N, C-alpha and C positions, 0 to 999 in steps of 0.2 A: 565732648569738648569741656574744657574748664575755662572759666573767665577769671582773669587776673588784671587788676588795674595797672595802668602805666605808671612808671616811677614819677613822672612829672605831673601826674593828674592830681588836681586839688579840687576839682569841681564836685558838687554834691550830686547824688543820684537823682534827686528830685528835679534837677534842671536838665537831666538827660532826656532827649527826645526818644519816643518809642521807635524801635528798630523794625523794619518790615519783616514778615515771617519768612522762614527759610523756604526756598522754592522746592518743588518736588524733585525726587531722585532722577527721574527720567523726563527729559523735555519733550519726548515724542508722544506722551499720553494725550489723548483727545480730551479737550475741555468738556465735551458733552457728556462724558461718562462720569457720574458722580463717584468719588472714592468711597469704598466700603467703610472707611474709618469714621465717616459721618453718621453711619447707621448704628454705632455703638455708643454708649454713654461715655463722655469724655469729661474729666474734671475741669473745673474753672481754671483760667490762666493764672500763673503764679504772680504773687505780689512782689514787686521789685524791691520792697523794703525788707523782705524776709532775709535774714542773715544766714540761714542754714544752707549749706551747699547742696546741690542736686547732682546725682550721678549722671554720667553721660548717657544719652539716649540715641544720638545720631551715629550711625556706623561710619567707619573711616572712609568708605568708598562712596559716600554720598556726594552728589554733585552740588556742593554748596559753594557759592562764590566766596572768595577770600577777601574781598573788599566790598564796601558799600558805596554807592555813588554819593558825592557830597550833597548835602541839603542845607538850605539856609537856616533851618531850625536846629541844626546839630552844631554844637560847639566844637572847637578845635581839639579839645581833650576828650577822647572817646575810649571806651573799653576795648581792650585788645582780645580778640577771639582766637583761640588756638586749640589744637587737638590734645586731649588728655591721653596719658599713657595707659589708663585702665578703662576699657570700654565695656559697658554692660548692655547686652542685647536682650530685650524682654521677649518672652514667649508670646505665642498668639493669644488673642483675647478669648477668654472663656466666660460665657454668660453665666454659668453656674457659680463662678466666683463672685460675680456681682450680686446674685440672688442670696448667697450666703452672707455677703457683707451687709446687705440690706436687712437681713433677719437678725444678725448678731450685733451690729453696731448700733449705738444709740442715735437718736435724731440729731444731736449736736455734732456727732462725728460725721454725719452725712451731709451737713450743710456745706454750701459752696465755700471752699477755702482756697486761697492762692497757693500755688506750688512753685517752688523755686525752679528756675531754668536759666538757660544761657541766653534766651531770646528776650529782647526788650518788650515792654508792654505796648500793645498796639490798640488802636481805637476799635471798638466794636460797634458796628452799625446796627446790630440786631439786639435791641434792648429787652425783648420779650423772653420768656422762659423757653428753653430748648424743648424740642418735640420728644426727646428721649433723654435718658440719663437719670439725673437726680432731680426730683421735683422740689418745689420751693418749700413744701411742708416737711421735707426731710425723708420721704419715702422713695424707694427706688422705683423708677418707672419702667414699663415694658418696652422693649424694642419693637417698633412697628414692623410687622412682617410685610405689610403692604409696601412700606418704603424700601425694605430690604429687597423684596422681589423686584420692585421697579428698578432699583439701582443695579441689581444683578442682571436683569434682562438688558438694560442699557449697555452694561459692560460686555455681555455675551454677544450682543448685536454689533458691537464695535469690531474694529480690526486689530486691536492691540492684543498680542499674544499673551503677555503677562497679566493683563487685566482679566482675560478669560479664565486663566488659571486661578487668579485670586478670587474671582467670582464663584467658581465651582467650589473652591476650598472653603471660603467663608460661609457660604450657604450650607454646605454639607456639615461643617462643624457646628453651626448654629442649630441646625435641626437635630443633630446628635446630642447637643447639650441640653435641649429642652425636654422636660419631662412629658409635657403634653404639647401636641402640635398646635401652635397658635394660629388662629385664623385659617382653619383648614380650607374653608371655602375659597379664600384668596389664593391659596396655593393650587387648589384644584382648577381654578379658572385659568391659570397660566400654564397648565401642564402641556397644552399643545405646543407652545413656544419652547418649553424645556425639552420636549421630545425632539423637536426640530433641531435645537442646538446640540443635543447629545448625539443625534444621528449624524450631524455635520462634523462634529469635532472628533468622534471616535475614529473616523477614517481620514482625518485631516493629515495632509502631507506638508512637510516643510518646503517652502518655495525654493530655498537655497539648495538643500541636499536632495530633495525629492523623496525622502523616506517618511515613514509614519512618525508623527510627533507623539512619542510614547508618553511624554509628560502630560500633554493636553488630553490624550486618550484616557489615561489612568484617572485623571481628576474627573473627567466626565463620567466614567464608569463608577467612580466612588459616589458621585451624587446620585446616580441611578440606583445603586445599591442602598443608599439612604432612603430614597423614595420607596423602595420595595419593603423597607422596614415598617412603614406605616400602611396598614391594609386599606384605609380609606383613600390614600393617595395612589397606592399600587393599583387599585381597581379602576382608576381613570386612565391607565395606559391602554391604548387602543390595540386591537388585534393586529393591525398592520404593523405597528411598532414592535409588538411581540414577535411577529414572524420575522421581521428584519433582524431583531436582536438575536434570536436563536440561530438564524441562518449565519449571521456574522460570527457568532460564537463557535458554531460547528466548523466553519471555514478556518477559524483561528486554531481550533483544536487539531485540525488536520494539517495545518501549515507547520512545517518543520522549522521555519525561520521566525516564528512568532516569539515575541518577548515573553519571558517567563512571568514577569510582573503583570503584564497585560492578561496573560492566561489565568493568573490567580484572580484578578478582578472579574474576568468573564465567568470563571467557575463559581465565584461567590454569587454572582447574579443568577446563574443557572440553578444554584442551590436554594435561592430564596424567592425565585419568581413564583407567581401564582397565575400564570397565563391560563386561559380557558382551553377547552378541548378543541376549539377551532384552530388554535395555535399549535397545541400538542397533538398533531395528527400522527397517524401510524408511521408514515414515511419519515417525518421529522424526528420522532422519538427513536426510530431505528437508526437514522444517521447519527443522532447524538450519542446513542449507546455505542455504536461502532467506533465513533471518533474517540470517545473517552476510553474505550477498551484498548485502543492502540496508542494513546497519548504518551505513554512512557517510552515509546520507541524513539522520541526526539526530545523529550523533556522529563526530567526526573526530580525527585525531591519529596520530602515528607509532606510539605504543604500541598503538593499536587495530588498525592495519594489521598490525603484526608479530604480535600475538596471534592475529589471524584466520588468518594464514599458518601459525602453529603448530597451530591447531585443524585446518586442512585436512590438515596432515601427519599428525596423529594419526588423523584419520578415514580417511586413505588406508591406514594400516596396519591399522586395525580393520575397516573395511568397504569394501574395494577395489571390490567389485562395485557397491555402492550409490553410491560416488563416480563410477563410470562412468555410472550411471543418472541421478543428479542432478548434472549437469555445469555448473551455473551458476557454480561456483567458478572455472572456467577463465577467465571474464571478468576476475575480480579478479587472478588470477595473471599474465595477459598484460599487464594495465595496470601491475601492480607491478614487472614486469621492466624497465619503462622509467622507473621512479621516479628522481628526483634524489637520494634518500637512499640511501647505499650499503648500510646495513643492510637496508632493505626490498628493495632490488634483489638483494642476495646471497641473502636467504632465499627470494625468489620464484624466482630461477634454480635454486636447489637443489631447491625443491619441484617446479618444472616438470620438471626432469631426472628426479627420482625417480618422479614420476607418469608421465612419458613412457615410461620403461622398464617400469613396472608395468602401464600401461593401453594399450600400443601395439597389442595384439591386439583391443581393443574398438573396433568400428566406430562405435559411438555417440559415442565421444570424438573420433574422426577427423572425423565429420560435424559435431560441435559446433565444433571448431576451424575447419572450413571455413566454417561459418555466421558465426563471429566475424570471420574475415578478409573475408567478402563483405558484411558490414554496411556500409551507405552512410550517410554523414553529410555534408551540404553538398556533394553531388555528388562525393564522394571515398570510396573504399572504405577499410576499416580496414587492409588489407594495404598500401595505398599510404602511409597515414599511418605505419604501423609501420616500413616500409623507410626512409621519410624521417627518422623519429626516430632510427633506428639510424645513419644516415649523419651526422646531427647529433652524436650521441654519439661517433662515431668521430673527429670533429674536436676533441673536448675531451679533454685529457690525463687528467682525473680519471675519465672514463667510457669511454675508448676500449677499455680491456682487457675491459670487460664486454660489448662488442658481439659478439665471437665466442662468448662464453658463452651469450648470448641466442640467437644463431644456432644453436648446437649443441643448445640445449634445444628450440627450435621444430621443428627437422627431425624430432624424435621423433614429432611429431603429423602429419607429412605423408606422403602415399602415395608409395611408390617403385615404379618408377624416377622420380627427381625431375625428369628432363628432360621428362616429360609434363605437369608442373604448369604451368598458364598463366602463373604469376608466377615461373617458374624463372630467367629471365634477370636481372631486377633483384635477385632474391634471391641469386643466385650472385655478383653484382657486390659485394655487401656483404662477403662473406668474401674476395673478391679484393682489395678495398681494404684489408682488415685485413692481408693478406699483404704488401702494398706499403707499409705505414706504416713510419715510422722508429722507432716506439716498440717496445722490446724485449719487454715483457710482452704487448703486443697481438699481436705475431708469435707468441709462445709459445702464447697462447690460440687464435690462428687455426689453428695446427697441431693443437692438441687438438680443435678443432671439425672440422677436416678428417678427423681419425682417426675421429671418430664417423660422419661421412658415408661413409667407406670401409666401416666396419662395416655400416651400414644397407644400403649398396648390395650388398655381398657376401652379406648375410644374407637380404635380401628379394627381390632381383632374380632370383637363381638363376644359371643359366648365362649368362655374359657373353661378349661378343665381344672379340677382341683390341683393337679400337679403344677400347671402353669401359673396359677395364682400363688401357690406356695413358693414358687421360684421368685416371684416378684417381692414377696415378703422376706425371703431368706437373708439378703444383705442387711435389712433393717434389724431383724432379730439377732443377727450375728453381732452387730455393733452394740446392741443393748447388753448382750452377754459379756462383752469385752471388759476385762479388768482395767481399772483406772489407777494411775499413780497418785498417791495422796498429795504429791507436790503440784499436780496439775488438776486439782479437783474442779476448779472453776471452768477450765477448758472442757473437761469431761461433761459437766452439766450443760454447757452450751451445745456441745455436740449431741447430747441426748435430746435436748429440746429440738434440734434440727431433725434428728431421727424420728422423733414423735411426730414432727410435721410431715415426714414421709409416710408414716402410718396413717395419719389423717388424710393424706392425699389418696391412699388406697381406699379408705372408707368413703371419701368424698365422691369419687367417681364410680365406685362399685355399687353404692347405694343411691345413685342419682335418681331424682324423682321420676324421670322418664325412661329409666333403664328396665326394660322387660326381658333382658337376656339372662340376668342372674336373680334368683329368688333370694328372699331374706334368709331362708334356711341355708342355702349354699354360702352366702356371704358370712353368716354367723359361724358356721361349722369350719369353714376353710380359712377365714381371715380374722374375724373378731375374737372368737374364743381362744385360738392359739396365742394371739398377741396378748390378750388380757391374762391368760394363764402364765405366760412367760414373765410378764411384769410382776405378777404377784409372787411367783416363785423366787424372783431375784431380790425381793424386798428384804432388807435386814442383813444381807451379806456384806461383810466388811470391805471386800474388794470392789463392790459395785457402788456407784454414787447413790446417795440416799434419794428417796422420793418416788421409787417405782410404784408403790401402792397408790400414791396420790395421782400419779400419771394415769394409772388404770382407771381410777375413779373419775378423773376428768373425761377420759374417752367414753366411759359408760354414760356419764352425765350428758354429753353431747348427743349420744345415740338414743337415749331414753326420753329426753325432754321434748315432748310433743306439743307443748303449749306455747313455747317461745317461737315466734315466726323468724325464719332466716332465709335470706336470699341465696339462691344457688345459681352459679354462673359457669358456663362451659369454659370461659376464658380465664378462670381463676388461676390456672397454672402459669399464666404469663406474669403474675404479680408475685412480689416478695413482701414479707416473709411467707413461708409456706402456710398451708391451711392449718388453722388452730382448732382445738376440740370444740369450741363454741360455734364454729361455722359448719359443723357436720350436719348433714341431713338426718332427721330423726327416723327411726324405724316406725313401721305402721303400728298404731296403738292396739289394734285387734290382734296383730301377730305377737306383740309383747305379751298380751293376756293369754293367748292360746299357747305360747311357748314359754310360759313363766318358769317351767322347770329348767329349761336351758339358760334362761336369763339368771335364775337364782344360782346356778353353778358359778357364774362369774361374779355375782354380787355377794354371795355368801362369805368368801374369804375376806373381803374388804370389811364387811360388817363385823365379822368375828374379831378381826384385828383392831378395828377402830370403832368399837361399839360406843365408847364414850363421846365420840365426835357427833353422835346423833343429838347430843344436848346443845350443840352450838349451831344456831340457825344459819350462820354465815359460812360454815365449813363445807368443803366439797362433798364429804360423805353424806351430810344431811341433805344437801341439794340433790345428790344422786338418788337417795332413797325417796325424797319427795317427788322427783321426776318419775321414778318407777311407779309409785302409788298413783301419781297423777295420770300416767298413761293408761293404767287399768281403769281408773275412774272415767277417763274420756271414752274408752272403749265401751264401758257399761252404762254410759249416760242415757242411752235411748232404749235400754232393755226393759221390757215390761215384766218379764220373769227373770229371776236371777239365773245367769248363765252358769253352766257347769265349769267353764273356764274361770269365771270369777271365783267360784267356790274353791277350785284347785289353787288359785293364786293365794287365797286366804289360808288354805291349809299349808302351803309352802311358807307363807309369811310367819304363821304361828310356829311352825317347826324351826324356822331360822331364828326367830326371836327367843324361843325357849332354850335353844342349845347353849348360849353363853351362860345361862344360869345353872346348867347341869355340868358343864365342863369343870374339871379341877376338883370335884368332890371325891372324898375317900369312899372306900367300899362300905364302911359302916354308915356313912351319911346317905349313900344311895339306898341301902337296905332299909334304913329308917323311912326314907321318902316312899319307898315301895310299900312298906307296911302301912303307912298312913293312907296311901291311895287305895290299898286293898280293903281297908276298914270302912271305906265310904261305899255303902251299898246304894244303888240307884233306887229312888222312890218310884220311878216310872219304868216299867220294863222296856219301853221304847226310848229310854233316855240315851244321851250321847255316849258313844264308845270311847271318847277321848281319854279318860283316866286309865282304862284298861290298855289302850294302844300305847300310851306314854310309858306305863309300867312294863309292858311287854318289850318295848324298844330298849328300855334300860336293861332289862334282863338279858336281851340278846347281846348287848355290848358287854355285859358281865361274863356271859358264856364265852364270847369271843376272846376276851382277855384271858380266861382260863385256858382256852384252846391254844392260844399263842404262847403260852408259857409265862404268864405274868407272875407277879410277886405272890399272888394268892393261888398259884397252881396247886391243886390238891395232891399231885404226885410228888411235889417237892416240899410241901409244908406239912407239919404235924397236926394241923388244925382239923377238927371234925366238921366237914362241910355238908353232911347229910341234911341238917336243918335248912341250909340255904337252898339246896336243890328242892327241898320240900316246899319252900316258898314259891318256887317257879311252878311246881305241879299244882299248888293251890291256886295260882293265877290261872292256869289252864282250866281248872275246875270252875273258877268264877266266870271265866269267859263263856263256858257252856251253860251255866246255870243262871247267871245274872245279866247277860247281854245277849238276848235272843237275836238281835239284829246285827250281831258282830259278823262281818264277812269271814267266810271260812279260810280265805287266803291268809289273813292276818293271824288267825288262831293256829293254822298248820305251820306258819313260818316259825313261830316259837316252838311248837311241838317237834318239828323236824330238826331244828337246831339243837335242842336239848337231847333228842334221841341219838343223833350222831356223836355228840360230845360224850355221852355216857358210854357208848360202845367203845369209843376211842380210848377213854381213860380207865374204864372199869370192866369192859367186856359185856357179854350178854347177861351175866349175873347182875351187874350194876344197873343195867336198864330194867331188868325184871324187878329189882327191889325198889328203885326210885320212881320209875315212870309207869310201868305196865300195871302192876298190882294196885298201887294207890289210885290210879285213874280208873281202873276197872271197878273198884269198890265204889268210887264216886258216881260212876255211870249207872251202876245198879240202882242206886237211890234216885238218880235223876230220871231214869226210865220210868220208875214208879210214879214220880211226881208229874212227868210230862207225857203220861200215857195217852192223853187225849190229843195233845199238840206237840208231838215229838219233832224237833227241828231236823233239817237235813244235815246240819253240822254234827249233831249228836250221832246220827247213823254213820256218817263218814268217820267219826272218831272211833266208834266200835269196830268198824272194818279195819281201821289203821292199827288198832291194838292187836288183832289177830294176825295181821300181815307181818308185824314186827316181832311178835313173841317167838322166842327160841329158848329151848332148854339150855341151862348152863352145862358146861362140860362134865362137872361132877359136883358133889356136895362140898368139897373143899373150896372150889372156886367161889361157890355161893357164900360160904362162911368168910372167906378172905374179903370179898367185896363188902359184906355187911360190916365187918370189923373196920375197914377203911372209911366207910361212910358214917357209921354211927358210933364207932368206938366200943362196941359190945365185945365181950370175951368170945373167943372162937370155941365152937363146940367140936371137940376132937372125937366124939363118938362116931364109930363107923356104922354105916347102915347101907343096905343095898338099895333101898327105895327112898326117894325124896321127890316132892312135887311142890314147886314154888308158885303155881298158878291157881291158887284156891279161888280168888275173887274173879279171875278171868273165866274159870269154868262156870261160876254162878252167872256171870254176865251173859255167856253164850246160851246157857239154858233159859235164862229169863227172856232174852230177845227172841229166841226161837218159839217160846210159848206165846209171846205176843203176836208174832207173825201167824202162828197157827190159829189163834183165836180171832184175830182181827185182820185177816189177810186182805180184805177188800180196802182197808184204809191206806194201804201202802202200794207203791208202784212196783210191780213184780220185777221189771227189768232194771230199774234205776236204784231201788232200795233193798229189795228182798234178796234177789239173786247175788249181788256182790258180797253181802255179808255171809250168806250160806257158802259161797265159794271160798271166802277167806277162812271160815271155820273148818271147812273140808281140807284145805291146804295145811292149816295148822295141825290138824290131827294126823294127816299123812306124813308130815315132816318130823313130827315129834313122837310118833308111835314107836314102841319098842324101846 
């Protein structure tokens, strides 16, 4: 309405008497029911002297009288009231708006101010402050929930239809708008009346038409759904009310003529209810599941399907055992997972996953899924249709990422080992196709699905064969080897992080603390070592994303760190992101110490490539090395005597740390180092064999380089290498003379390597000149000095010389070998007799004399007989 003065009006507004307030829109309202508008804060009445116009607030259909009865206090000239052409209808009142206004507006802005309106100012008989609204100090007051509940109950107890709807609507909106439920005790005390009113109005029928009043029903159900949102209020609902509510909902779900809007409200209540087990009985849950299973026969829609999935999820939490018994709902879930609507598909996949983990141990559920897949329609089983539909979805960009999610949800209902399932081959091809797609999100989901397959295999199958475990790791290793496009480097790094998460999943469940099916040796040899070796071999390749070596170090850090406590959970597979290296269960500390040679095979390449990282305390390599040393320290903490495993670990450690200082040296530098080591004679005969072993190892590497055709190959180079071979023989002599505690295996390792090399490159003549004769001469002197304490290694060396000694083919071959080794001029003089074993003969005569004179000092079977047999064989082979 707009107010405009009459043309002949000249009277002042001050002299105008106040006009009575506008009567209510409907005259049929009961005066006993207080209007809800009194329960919300209302600004003060407008000042009639304010000149600003006010927009129209009264709807055109309001039952407002067009004239006012004459009054003695009103003059003849009055304002004319008429309808405006522009009507503004305000929305419903929101308490949150008032709270924001009270927080953001200054106190002066919240003080009572008159607001312009079309109505005249009326006398107010209540001069005190209002019970709600804006306080006199300028702060916004709280609406009294007690007054609101009292007014609502009065309206619901009345007979006016519209008042009931308004009561339901206003209370529901007020509760939804409040952050915290005000005066909860007051609401709980009135729940008996509210349950009565809801139960009455849900099935209320119009007196005129005889049908259900759907508007009143829906508003009553909306208030009930609001009550269920507050756990403290929902707990006050009685079991009898819950029984009635569920029975009514089940009947509505079965009723083909029920309103879709009402069904949505009922499904919302069924999805949010928290009724006790006395209400959720077996029979009632079974009826509810059957009704929901068939509800689409008479009502359809996206909201219906989503609400049904939410109800199934609620029932799964409330009555898990009954959901396993009444498993018809699985039909709906499997169909909805293939839906074209993303919301339905996502909710169905989430429900199937949750139910799969919860009901996997229920054989009734496994049998039900098998029945679903074996169902035949038009000569085709449902599993064939299911696989075909997944392949079709994989070809569409919008749905391809959902295919691995569906695959991962379905395998929760399949018996393991999965390779015994008749449909294993086509089912496995689905996830293989997902791995091979070009879509990044689909690949990510395929890896998550494979992680779940890894978990189920390791959890259900029990003890696995090496081949089966290698099959689980194969897709992960294949993805690591895959070449990456430089333009998609970031995507490749994200994918590799996901793949590493799959590797961690294998380690996480394979090395579980309570897993007694697989030993640490089996896990290391079959899974850990191949993965680490693969990552190390790929590091530095241009077509592979960088960081493979650091990934291997992170994995080893997680496995070797025995000091950091970590929680292990069987349900870790249900969470994302996948398992990280720092979540891995550590290996046993004593196993690490005992198998340090295996561990060093994985650690050595990382240390060799990243030796400088050991200087950075925050680097992964330093932490990995610290974890390795710490694990051995933890295993040795209670040892009274130093364990042999600890000694072996230190030997491996020193060998590893010394290798970087020897790599890259030239041949001259190596020979200089060896000469320096040989010049150091031990002061104590029982001193450490370390210098000799280090020199022998270096000589073996040198011989190997000669044998493999290196740059210093004596057959290709004109250099005289006899002195270098002489250094090796000198080292052999030093080993016999200066290191009596030297194990014979280490001495004969170098001896055999040199002997084979000389025969290969120079023939029997070369071995005679370089090895046999010089060593025989040294042994003659050594036997004289060690006559009283001759070591077993010396006796074995004498026997070895006679076993290896062979006459050269002729004198010419002997001269050629001497010329190639020492550069001496060849003696062309011909002679029929030549004998290169002068010192060998002396050695044989000397040792036989010692045996004859001091026979009792030697073991006839272990020491005397082998040497005599060797001399006898030497004479018989070289006679004539």
